[in-house]
Backbone as CSV, one residue per row, in Angstrom:
resi,resn,N_x,N_y,N_z,CA_x,CA_y,CA_z,C_x,C_y,C_z
1,UNK,98.128,91.523,106.055,98.473,92.338,104.906,98.049,93.781,105.155
2,UNK,98.781,94.722,104.576,98.461,96.136,104.753,98.354,96.792,103.387
3,UNK,97.345,97.632,103.230,97.182,98.395,102.003,97.591,99.832,102.245
4,UNK,98.272,100.405,101.255,98.812,101.750,101.387,98.295,102.626,100.256
5,UNK,97.866,103.826,100.588,97.344,104.751,99.591,98.006,106.108,99.770
6,UNK,98.780,106.519,98.754,99.459,107.815,98.797,98.555,108.920,98.256
7,UNK,98.815,110.128,98.719,98.134,111.309,98.202,99.023,112.522,98.433
8,UNK,98.658,113.624,97.785,99.381,114.870,98.016,100.343,115.290,96.929
9,UNK,100.508,114.448,95.915,101.388,114.826,94.818,100.783,115.927,93.972
10,UNK,101.592,116.438,93.041,101.096,117.490,92.166,102.215,118.210,91.464
11,UNK,101.865,119.347,90.872,102.816,120.175,90.143,103.163,121.387,91.002
12,UNK,104.447,121.645,91.151,104.900,122.769,91.971,106.126,123.394,91.319
13,UNK,106.309,124.684,91.533,107.500,125.344,91.004,108.717,125.051,91.874
14,UNK,109.870,125.148,91.273,111.111,124.950,92.023,111.148,125.903,93.210
15,UNK,111.579,125.380,94.348,111.598,126.155,95.575,110.351,126.003,96.414
16,UNK,109.324,125.393,95.842,108.068,125.217,96.547,108.065,124.002,97.459
17,UNK,106.893,123.744,98.040,106.746,122.653,99.005,105.518,121.810,98.681
18,UNK,105.596,120.562,99.091,104.468,119.645,99.038,104.542,118.735,100.246
19,UNK,103.385,118.250,100.691,103.368,117.231,101.737,102.628,116.012,101.215
20,UNK,103.338,114.902,101.184,102.736,113.640,100.789,102.210,112.915,102.016
21,UNK,101.108,112.206,101.822,100.544,111.375,102.880,100.409,109.950,102.380
22,UNK,100.474,109.013,103.299,100.296,107.598,102.974,99.407,106.994,104.058
23,UNK,98.181,106.660,103.695,97.233,106.080,104.642,97.340,104.562,104.596
24,UNK,97.470,103.959,105.774,97.592,102.510,105.885,96.295,101.907,106.401
25,UNK,96.010,100.703,105.936,94.736,100.073,106.267,94.734,99.355,107.605
26,UNK,95.920,99.053,108.132,95.984,98.229,109.325,96.096,99.057,110.606
27,UNK,95.388,98.596,111.640,95.511,99.259,112.943,96.834,98.941,113.606
28,UNK,97.566,97.949,113.030,98.883,97.623,113.568,99.972,98.405,112.839
29,UNK,99.574,99.533,112.271,100.502,100.397,111.533,101.775,100.648,112.313
30,UNK,101.659,100.819,113.626,102.821,101.150,114.444,103.858,100.043,114.478
31,UNK,103.481,98.846,114.060,104.421,97.727,114.090,105.231,97.597,112.808
32,UNK,105.016,98.522,111.861,105.724,98.483,110.588,106.760,99.606,110.502
33,UNK,107.927,99.273,109.995,108.854,100.306,109.556,108.342,100.811,108.202
34,UNK,108.475,102.110,107.987,107.897,102.726,106.789,108.966,103.474,106.005
35,UNK,108.746,103.541,104.701,109.712,104.249,103.875,109.055,104.961,102.710
36,UNK,109.747,105.956,102.196,109.389,106.618,100.943,110.492,106.338,99.926
37,UNK,110.061,105.981,98.739,110.966,105.766,97.613,110.428,106.567,96.429
38,UNK,111.244,106.764,95.420,110.788,107.474,94.238,111.414,106.878,92.988
39,UNK,110.716,107.072,91.874,111.217,106.575,90.603,110.940,107.600,89.519
40,UNK,112.020,108.089,88.919,111.924,109.036,87.820,111.904,108.256,86.499
41,UNK,111.374,108.850,85.426,111.329,108.156,84.141,112.713,107.690,83.692
42,UNK,112.811,106.423,83.325,114.062,105.870,82.827,115.087,105.555,83.901
43,UNK,114.689,105.726,85.171,115.628,105.451,86.276,115.066,104.384,87.197
44,UNK,115.953,103.824,87.988,115.532,102.827,88.957,114.899,103.496,90.178
45,UNK,114.099,102.703,90.892,113.508,103.212,92.120,114.608,103.471,93.138
46,UNK,114.524,104.602,93.823,115.567,104.952,94.784,114.980,105.328,96.135
47,UNK,115.794,105.100,97.133,115.460,105.399,98.520,115.389,106.902,98.720
48,UNK,114.375,107.344,99.477,114.241,108.755,99.838,114.404,108.932,101.351
49,UNK,113.557,108.229,102.128,113.586,108.395,103.578,112.886,107.209,104.224
50,UNK,113.298,106.897,105.457,112.658,105.832,106.210,112.477,106.243,107.664
51,UNK,111.540,105.579,108.324,111.307,105.817,109.742,111.034,104.482,110.413
52,UNK,111.728,104.231,111.499,111.598,102.952,112.188,110.313,102.907,113.006
53,UNK,109.923,101.657,113.370,108.630,101.479,114.032,108.636,101.915,115.480
54,UNK,109.627,101.536,116.233,109.575,101.780,117.671,110.319,103.043,118.071
55,UNK,111.546,103.149,117.602,112.358,104.298,118.003,111.955,105.563,117.272
56,UNK,111.310,105.367,116.088,110.993,106.537,115.287,112.212,107.154,114.644
57,UNK,113.332,106.436,114.681,114.555,106.954,114.043,114.318,107.144,112.551
58,UNK,114.900,108.209,112.035,114.699,108.529,110.616,116.021,108.537,109.864
59,UNK,115.953,108.232,108.581,117.122,108.201,107.717,116.742,108.814,106.375
60,UNK,117.706,109.505,105.765,117.434,110.208,104.519,118.525,109.963,103.489
61,UNK,118.116,109.977,102.223,119.105,109.992,101.160,119.826,111.332,101.196
62,UNK,121.076,111.335,100.814,121.866,112.569,100.849,121.221,113.658,99.990
63,UNK,120.577,113.259,98.913,120.012,114.226,97.980,118.833,115.001,98.552
64,UNK,118.216,114.494,99.623,117.045,115.177,100.191,117.280,115.641,101.624
65,UNK,118.410,115.290,102.192,118.697,115.632,103.584,118.663,117.142,103.778
66,UNK,117.945,117.570,104.810,117.826,118.993,105.092,116.660,119.659,104.375
67,UNK,116.059,118.964,103.413,114.912,119.519,102.663,113.626,118.736,102.920
68,UNK,113.738,117.427,103.111,112.578,116.564,103.303,112.532,116.101,104.756
69,UNK,111.311,115.877,105.264,111.117,115.347,106.608,110.077,114.239,106.574
70,UNK,110.455,113.071,107.054,109.521,111.949,107.162,108.986,111.915,108.584
71,UNK,107.700,111.605,108.712,107.096,111.491,110.033,105.922,110.525,109.955
72,UNK,105.449,110.112,111.121,104.328,109.193,111.159,103.394,109.553,112.304
73,UNK,102.115,109.306,112.091,101.108,109.484,113.146,100.456,108.122,113.324
74,UNK,100.893,107.402,114.328,100.390,106.033,114.519,98.908,106.014,114.890
75,UNK,98.430,107.075,115.516,97.006,107.134,115.883,96.122,107.250,114.643
76,UNK,96.681,107.838,113.580,95.936,108.014,112.336,96.347,107.019,111.261
77,UNK,97.263,106.107,111.600,97.761,105.133,110.611,98.259,105.823,109.344
78,UNK,98.994,106.899,109.510,99.405,107.704,108.369,100.884,108.057,108.430
79,UNK,101.516,107.966,107.273,102.908,108.345,107.076,102.930,109.629,106.260
80,UNK,103.894,110.504,106.548,104.000,111.772,105.839,105.409,111.969,105.276
81,UNK,105.464,112.798,104.238,106.749,113.266,103.737,106.585,114.746,103.404
82,UNK,107.166,115.599,104.230,107.167,117.029,103.983,108.355,117.352,103.093
83,UNK,108.080,117.942,101.945,109.139,118.229,100.976,109.223,119.732,100.765
84,UNK,110.344,120.308,101.140,110.585,121.746,100.988,111.722,121.978,99.996
85,UNK,111.816,123.203,99.526,112.886,123.595,98.597,113.006,122.598,97.444
86,UNK,111.885,122.294,96.850,111.859,121.286,95.786,112.642,121.733,94.570
87,UNK,113.241,120.752,93.919,114.071,120.979,92.735,113.518,120.169,91.568
88,UNK,113.812,120.578,90.353,113.337,119.787,89.197,113.775,118.322,89.254
89,UNK,114.940,118.065,89.815,115.428,116.683,89.905,114.663,115.846,90.931
90,UNK,113.771,116.468,91.690,112.907,115.711,92.608,111.688,115.151,91.883
91,UNK,111.505,115.509,90.620,110.373,115.017,89.848,110.433,113.508,89.726
92,UNK,109.346,112.843,90.149,109.301,111.374,90.148,107.927,110.928,90.634
93,UNK,107.684,109.637,90.514,106.553,109.020,91.205,107.057,108.595,92.575
94,UNK,106.358,109.021,93.604,106.761,108.722,94.980,105.886,107.601,95.530
95,UNK,106.545,106.617,96.142,105.866,105.449,96.692,106.127,105.354,98.189
96,UNK,105.103,104.985,98.945,105.357,104.618,100.329,105.375,103.101,100.418
97,UNK,106.072,102.598,101.416,106.254,101.166,101.577,106.301,100.814,103.049
98,UNK,105.922,99.571,103.342,105.873,99.105,104.728,106.524,97.734,104.835
99,UNK,107.141,97.498,105.983,107.708,96.187,106.242,107.633,95.863,107.720
100,UNK,107.405,94.583,108.021,107.484,94.138,109.409,108.734,93.294,109.624
101,UNK,109.630,93.324,108.643,110.916,92.640,108.771,111.827,93.430,109.676
102,UNK,112.495,92.726,110.581,113.425,93.424,111.458,114.748,93.662,110.738
103,UNK,115.294,94.863,110.932,116.631,95.174,110.434,117.305,96.122,111.410
104,UNK,118.573,95.904,111.635,119.331,96.811,112.492,119.852,98.002,111.707
105,UNK,119.625,97.975,110.386,120.138,99.037,109.527,119.151,100.162,109.334
106,UNK,119.271,100.838,108.196,118.486,102.042,107.943,117.220,101.791,107.144
107,UNK,116.949,100.557,106.774,115.760,100.227,105.974,115.760,100.951,104.631
108,UNK,116.928,101.223,104.087,117.002,101.961,102.834,116.923,101.071,101.595
109,UNK,116.921,99.776,101.789,116.827,98.851,100.651,115.371,98.532,100.345
110,UNK,114.985,98.743,99.095,113.605,98.452,98.687,113.260,96.971,98.859
111,UNK,114.282,96.123,98.810,114.050,94.680,98.930,113.498,94.280,100.297
112,UNK,113.650,95.129,101.288,113.157,94.822,102.634,111.641,94.966,102.752
113,UNK,111.039,95.689,101.819,109.631,96.069,101.963,108.692,95.091,101.282
114,UNK,107.620,94.752,102.004,106.648,93.781,101.509,105.426,94.435,100.874
115,UNK,105.138,95.650,101.295,103.901,96.298,100.869,104.208,97.665,100.281
116,UNK,103.544,97.961,99.161,103.783,99.202,98.428,102.458,99.860,98.049
117,UNK,102.473,101.190,98.041,101.339,101.922,97.519,101.418,102.022,96.007
118,UNK,100.424,102.678,95.426,100.348,102.781,93.964,101.177,103.939,93.425
119,UNK,101.609,104.817,94.303,102.455,105.935,93.891,101.670,107.206,93.642
120,UNK,102.348,108.342,93.823,101.764,109.639,93.536,102.807,110.480,92.794
121,UNK,102.382,111.153,91.746,103.300,111.895,90.891,103.637,113.253,91.498
122,UNK,104.917,113.546,91.552,105.402,114.869,91.950,106.181,115.443,90.775
123,UNK,105.775,116.617,90.314,106.448,117.270,89.203,106.884,118.662,89.641
124,UNK,108.169,118.936,89.512,108.724,120.226,89.907,109.200,120.946,88.653
125,UNK,108.609,122.093,88.378,108.974,122.847,87.184,110.062,123.872,87.520
126,UNK,110.894,124.144,86.535,112.010,125.088,86.750,111.615,126.513,86.415
């Protein structure tokens, strides 16, 4: 089992930047595909970005492509999400997630993930 703890959320003005971090408890962090998801009030949880375990291939939702960057540091057991050019519609609770399930796809389905963090609030003011 792996425990995930997000940090780095906060309040930022539109156009600003934030970097989220997700610390994992397992030294086998590199064997997990990782993802970021978000949930705004009254909406369903949605895919933001994912990164594969071995290839490091990354995938993004169209709404964040070109503004957000997902990365991982396997030596530090940490996942990151660099968020630039933030918009009010990016306001949500952001969750990191981990899975050791194999998929040939983009890992964009929340159903693939076994482990979730508690979430960190990101609020973008206009």
